[in-house]
C-alpha positions as CSV (number, residue, x, y, z in Angstrom):
1,M,-148.4,-0.2,-64.9
2,K,-148.0,-1.1,-61.0
3,I,-144.4,-1.5,-61.8
4,E,-143.6,1.3,-64.1
5,R,-145.9,3.4,-61.1
6,I,-143.7,2.2,-58.8
7,I,-140.1,3.0,-60.5
8,G,-141.6,6.1,-60.7
9,L,-142.1,7.0,-57.2
10,A,-139.2,5.4,-56.3
11,V,-137.4,8.1,-59.3
12,L,-139.6,11.3,-57.5
13,G,-138.2,9.9,-54.3
14,I,-134.3,10.3,-55.0
15,S,-135.3,13.6,-56.9
16,V,-136.6,14.9,-53.4
17,N,-134.2,13.4,-51.0
18,L,-131.2,15.1,-54.0
19,A,-132.7,18.4,-53.9
20,A,-132.6,18.6,-49.8
21,A,-129.0,17.4,-50.2
22,T,-128.0,20.3,-52.4
23,G,-129.1,22.9,-50.1
24,V,-126.0,24.9,-48.8
25,F,-125.8,25.9,-45.4
26,A,-125.3,29.9,-44.9
27,D,-122.2,29.3,-43.2
28,G,-121.3,25.8,-41.7
29,G,-122.9,26.9,-38.3
30,D,-120.4,29.4,-37.3
31,T,-122.2,31.9,-34.4
32,T,-119.7,34.8,-35.0
33,L,-120.8,35.5,-38.5
34,I,-124.7,37.0,-39.6
35,H,-126.2,34.9,-42.2
36,A,-128.3,35.0,-44.9
37,C,-129.7,33.2,-48.5
38,V,-129.6,35.6,-51.5
39,T,-132.2,34.9,-54.3
40,S,-131.2,35.5,-58.2
41,T,-133.1,38.6,-57.8
42,G,-131.7,39.7,-55.0
43,T,-134.1,39.3,-52.2
44,M,-132.3,38.1,-49.1
45,R,-133.4,36.1,-45.8
46,I,-131.7,36.4,-42.5
47,V,-131.4,32.7,-40.9
48,G,-129.5,30.9,-38.4
49,A,-125.8,30.0,-38.7
50,S,-127.3,26.0,-39.3
51,T,-129.9,26.5,-42.0
52,A,-129.7,25.8,-45.0
53,C,-130.1,28.1,-48.2
54,R,-132.3,26.7,-51.0
55,G,-131.0,25.6,-54.2
56,T,-132.3,28.6,-55.8
57,E,-130.1,31.2,-53.0
58,T,-126.7,32.0,-52.6
59,P,-125.5,32.0,-48.6
60,L,-123.4,35.6,-47.7
61,H,-122.1,35.9,-44.7
62,W,-120.9,39.0,-42.5
63,P,-118.8,39.7,-38.8
64,T,-120.8,40.8,-36.1
65,T,-119.6,43.9,-33.9
66,A,-118.3,40.7,-31.7
67,R,-116.2,39.4,-34.4
68,I,-114.8,42.4,-35.1
69,V,-113.4,43.3,-31.9
70,T,-112.2,39.9,-31.5
71,D,-110.4,40.1,-34.8
72,E,-109.4,43.9,-33.9
73,N,-107.7,43.0,-30.4
74,R,-106.0,39.7,-32.3
75,I,-104.7,42.0,-34.6
76,T,-103.6,44.8,-31.9
77,N,-101.6,41.4,-30.2
78,T,-99.3,40.8,-33.1
79,E,-98.9,44.7,-33.9
80,N,-97.8,44.6,-30.2
81,K,-95.5,41.3,-30.5
82,N,-93.9,42.5,-34.0
83,T,-93.0,46.1,-31.9
84,T,-91.6,43.9,-29.1
85,Q,-89.5,42.0,-31.7
86,D,-88.7,45.0,-33.4
87,A,-87.1,46.4,-30.0
88,T,-85.0,43.3,-29.4
89,I,-83.5,43.0,-33.1
90,S,-82.2,47.0,-32.5
91,A,-80.5,45.8,-28.9
92,I,-79.4,43.0,-30.6
93,Q,-77.9,45.4,-33.6
94,T,-76.6,48.0,-31.1
95,K,-74.4,45.4,-29.3
96,N,-73.3,43.9,-32.4
97,N,-72.1,47.7,-33.7
98,Q,-70.9,47.7,-30.1
99,Q,-68.5,44.4,-30.7
100,D,-67.7,46.0,-33.9
101,A,-66.4,49.3,-32.2
102,D,-64.4,46.9,-29.7
103,I,-62.5,45.1,-32.1
104,A,-61.9,47.6,-34.4
105,T,-60.6,49.5,-31.5
106,L,-58.3,45.6,-31.1
107,Q,-57.1,45.8,-34.5
108,G,-55.2,48.6,-34.7
109,Q,-56.8,51.7,-33.3
110,V,-55.9,50.8,-29.3
111,G,-53.1,53.3,-27.7
112,G,-55.2,55.9,-28.9
113,G,-54.4,54.6,-32.8
114,S,-50.4,55.1,-31.8
115,G,-49.3,51.7,-32.7
116,L,-47.5,51.5,-29.5
117,V,-47.0,47.9,-28.6
118,V,-45.5,46.3,-24.7
119,K,-42.5,45.0,-25.1
120,D,-40.2,43.0,-22.4
121,S,-36.2,43.5,-21.7
122,L,-35.2,41.1,-25.1
123,A,-37.0,43.7,-27.0
124,Q,-40.0,41.0,-27.5
125,V,-43.9,42.2,-28.0
126,V,-45.8,41.5,-24.8
127,G,-48.9,43.0,-26.7
128,K,-51.1,45.9,-27.3
129,P,-51.7,48.1,-25.1
130,A,-55.5,49.1,-24.4
131,D,-55.1,52.5,-23.0
132,A,-51.2,53.9,-22.8
133,S,-52.4,57.2,-21.9
134,P,-50.9,58.7,-18.7
135,S,-53.9,58.0,-16.8
136,A,-53.6,54.5,-17.3
137,Q,-50.3,54.0,-16.4
138,S,-50.7,56.1,-13.4
139,T,-53.3,53.3,-11.8
140,G,-50.3,50.9,-11.2
141,G,-50.5,49.6,-14.9
142,I,-52.2,49.1,-18.1
143,E,-54.8,46.3,-19.9
144,V,-52.8,44.5,-22.6
145,F,-54.2,42.6,-25.4
146,R,-52.6,39.3,-26.7
147,Q,-53.2,36.5,-28.2
148,I,-52.6,33.4,-27.0
149,G,-53.1,30.1,-29.5
150,N,-56.8,30.6,-30.5
151,T,-57.9,32.5,-27.7
152,P,-57.7,36.5,-27.4
153,V,-56.4,37.3,-23.8
154,V,-56.2,40.7,-21.6
155,F,-53.5,41.1,-18.9
156,R,-52.3,43.9,-16.1
157,V,-48.5,45.1,-16.8
158,N,-46.3,47.7,-15.0
159,P,-42.8,48.7,-16.5
160,T,-41.4,46.4,-13.4
161,G,-43.7,43.3,-14.3
162,F,-47.0,41.7,-14.3
163,A,-49.8,43.3,-12.6
164,P,-51.8,40.7,-10.3
165,V,-55.9,40.9,-10.2
166,N,-55.0,39.3,-6.7
167,F,-58.2,37.1,-7.4
168,V,-58.6,33.9,-8.8
169,A,-62.2,32.1,-8.6
170,F,-63.2,28.4,-10.3
171,V,-66.8,26.9,-10.2
172,Y,-67.9,23.6,-9.4
173,T,-71.0,21.4,-10.8
174,T,-71.2,20.2,-7.0
175,S,-72.3,21.8,-4.1
176,N,-69.2,21.7,-2.2
177,C,-66.6,23.2,-4.2
178,T,-65.3,19.4,-5.2
179,G,-64.3,17.4,-8.5
180,T,-63.4,19.2,-11.8
181,R,-62.4,22.9,-11.5
182,Y,-64.1,25.0,-14.4
183,M,-63.7,29.2,-15.4
184,Q,-66.6,31.5,-16.7
185,S,-65.9,32.5,-19.7
186,T,-66.5,35.8,-20.9
187,V,-66.0,35.4,-24.3
188,A,-69.0,32.3,-24.4
189,R,-70.9,34.4,-22.4
190,G,-70.8,37.5,-25.1
191,I,-69.8,39.6,-22.1
192,F,-66.7,40.7,-23.7
193,F,-64.3,39.4,-26.4
194,M,-61.1,38.4,-24.5
195,E,-60.4,36.0,-21.4
196,F,-58.9,37.3,-18.8
197,L,-56.6,35.8,-16.5
198,L,-56.4,35.5,-13.5
199,S,-53.9,35.1,-11.1
200,T,-52.9,36.3,-7.0
201,D,-49.0,36.3,-7.3
202,G,-48.4,37.5,-11.0
203,Q,-46.4,34.9,-11.6
204,T,-49.5,31.8,-12.5
205,W,-52.4,33.0,-14.4
206,Y,-55.2,31.2,-15.1
207,L,-57.6,31.2,-17.7
208,P,-60.6,28.9,-18.8
209,T,-60.1,26.4,-21.7
210,L,-62.0,27.4,-24.9
211,P,-64.5,26.2,-26.5
212,A,-66.6,26.6,-23.3
213,Q,-69.7,24.6,-22.9
214,S,-73.0,24.8,-21.0
215,L,-73.0,23.7,-17.7
216,A,-75.2,23.7,-13.9
217,I,-73.1,26.1,-11.7
218,Q,-73.6,24.8,-8.2
219,S,-70.9,26.0,-5.6
220,A,-67.9,28.5,-6.3
221,E,-64.1,28.6,-5.1
222,S,-62.3,32.1,-4.7
223,F,-58.7,32.8,-3.8
224,G,-57.3,36.4,-2.8
225,P,-54.0,37.9,-2.6
226,G,-51.1,35.9,-1.7
227,E,-53.6,32.8,-1.5
228,D,-52.5,29.2,-3.7
229,P,-54.6,28.5,-5.7
230,T,-53.6,24.7,-5.8
231,G,-54.9,24.8,-3.1
232,V,-58.5,24.9,-1.0
233,G,-60.2,28.4,-1.3
234,S,-63.5,30.0,0.0
235,C,-66.1,27.6,-0.8
236,D,-69.7,29.4,-1.4
237,N,-72.8,27.7,-1.9
238,S,-75.5,30.2,-0.6
239,F,-76.5,30.8,-4.6
240,P,-79.1,28.7,-6.5
241,P,-78.0,26.3,-9.1
242,F,-77.2,28.6,-12.4
243,E,-76.6,27.6,-16.1
244,N,-73.1,29.3,-17.3
245,Q,-70.9,29.1,-19.9
246,V,-67.3,27.7,-18.8
247,G,-64.3,26.0,-19.4
248,T,-61.6,23.5,-17.6
249,V,-59.1,25.6,-16.1
250,S,-55.8,26.1,-18.1
251,T,-52.6,27.6,-16.5
252,I,-49.7,30.3,-18.0
253,N,-46.5,30.8,-16.3
254,A,-45.9,34.6,-16.5
255,A,-42.5,33.9,-18.0
256,S,-44.2,32.4,-21.6
257,L,-45.7,36.2,-21.6
258,G,-42.2,38.2,-21.3
259,T,-39.4,39.3,-19.4
260,P,-39.6,42.4,-16.9
261,P,-38.8,45.0,-16.9
262,F,-41.6,46.4,-19.6
263,H,-41.9,49.7,-21.5
264,L,-43.7,51.0,-24.7
265,E,-42.6,51.6,-28.0
């Protein structure tokens, strides 16, 4: 009998412990919620965040005013972020549309859609004019588009020959304009869909080699009208270093572009 009683008490103790263990917390201690325990008959009692509901009760909770305000602020912040992203996407789409229009102009629309081309004295095509209107020609020359290898380029001509832009600039990764010379790429930087040929004499033209690479630029060297870019130019390192899309320097001889005089046809 003594052994049976001990076993009975042990079983009773296990049952009590299990009953306590099966109690359900109202909601795991979340203080941003209001907690309650509800019986099967609908009787409800408000309890603390860490209070366990009885085995015959069901836990129930709902947000406090502070929690609702927090959630609303989070939703507002998300909506504001989405609005900013939409504006950014719209700006990119606008830029892409403009680039598409520029490309369409280049592919058969330049020169007012007239189909005009610039030819040299040997009847060879020099390129396609961006604007062949009298007002454009009165400025001393017109921009001509042309493909050189895999690089689309633009340069300036007038009836008597090539019109230099009278400016050439190189950039360097050093602070004193020494080492490898680079040129900034308008194509890689997304500024234009062609590279500009630069020259100080109209005979030797300079352009960046593609594909471009991103480098930290620390100084820039410039040459003005009549100055020789193979020599030493004016060095500027007064600006803070900045990342830029650049290519090593390539040169093109004017004779390879055409033989003056030029004319529209």
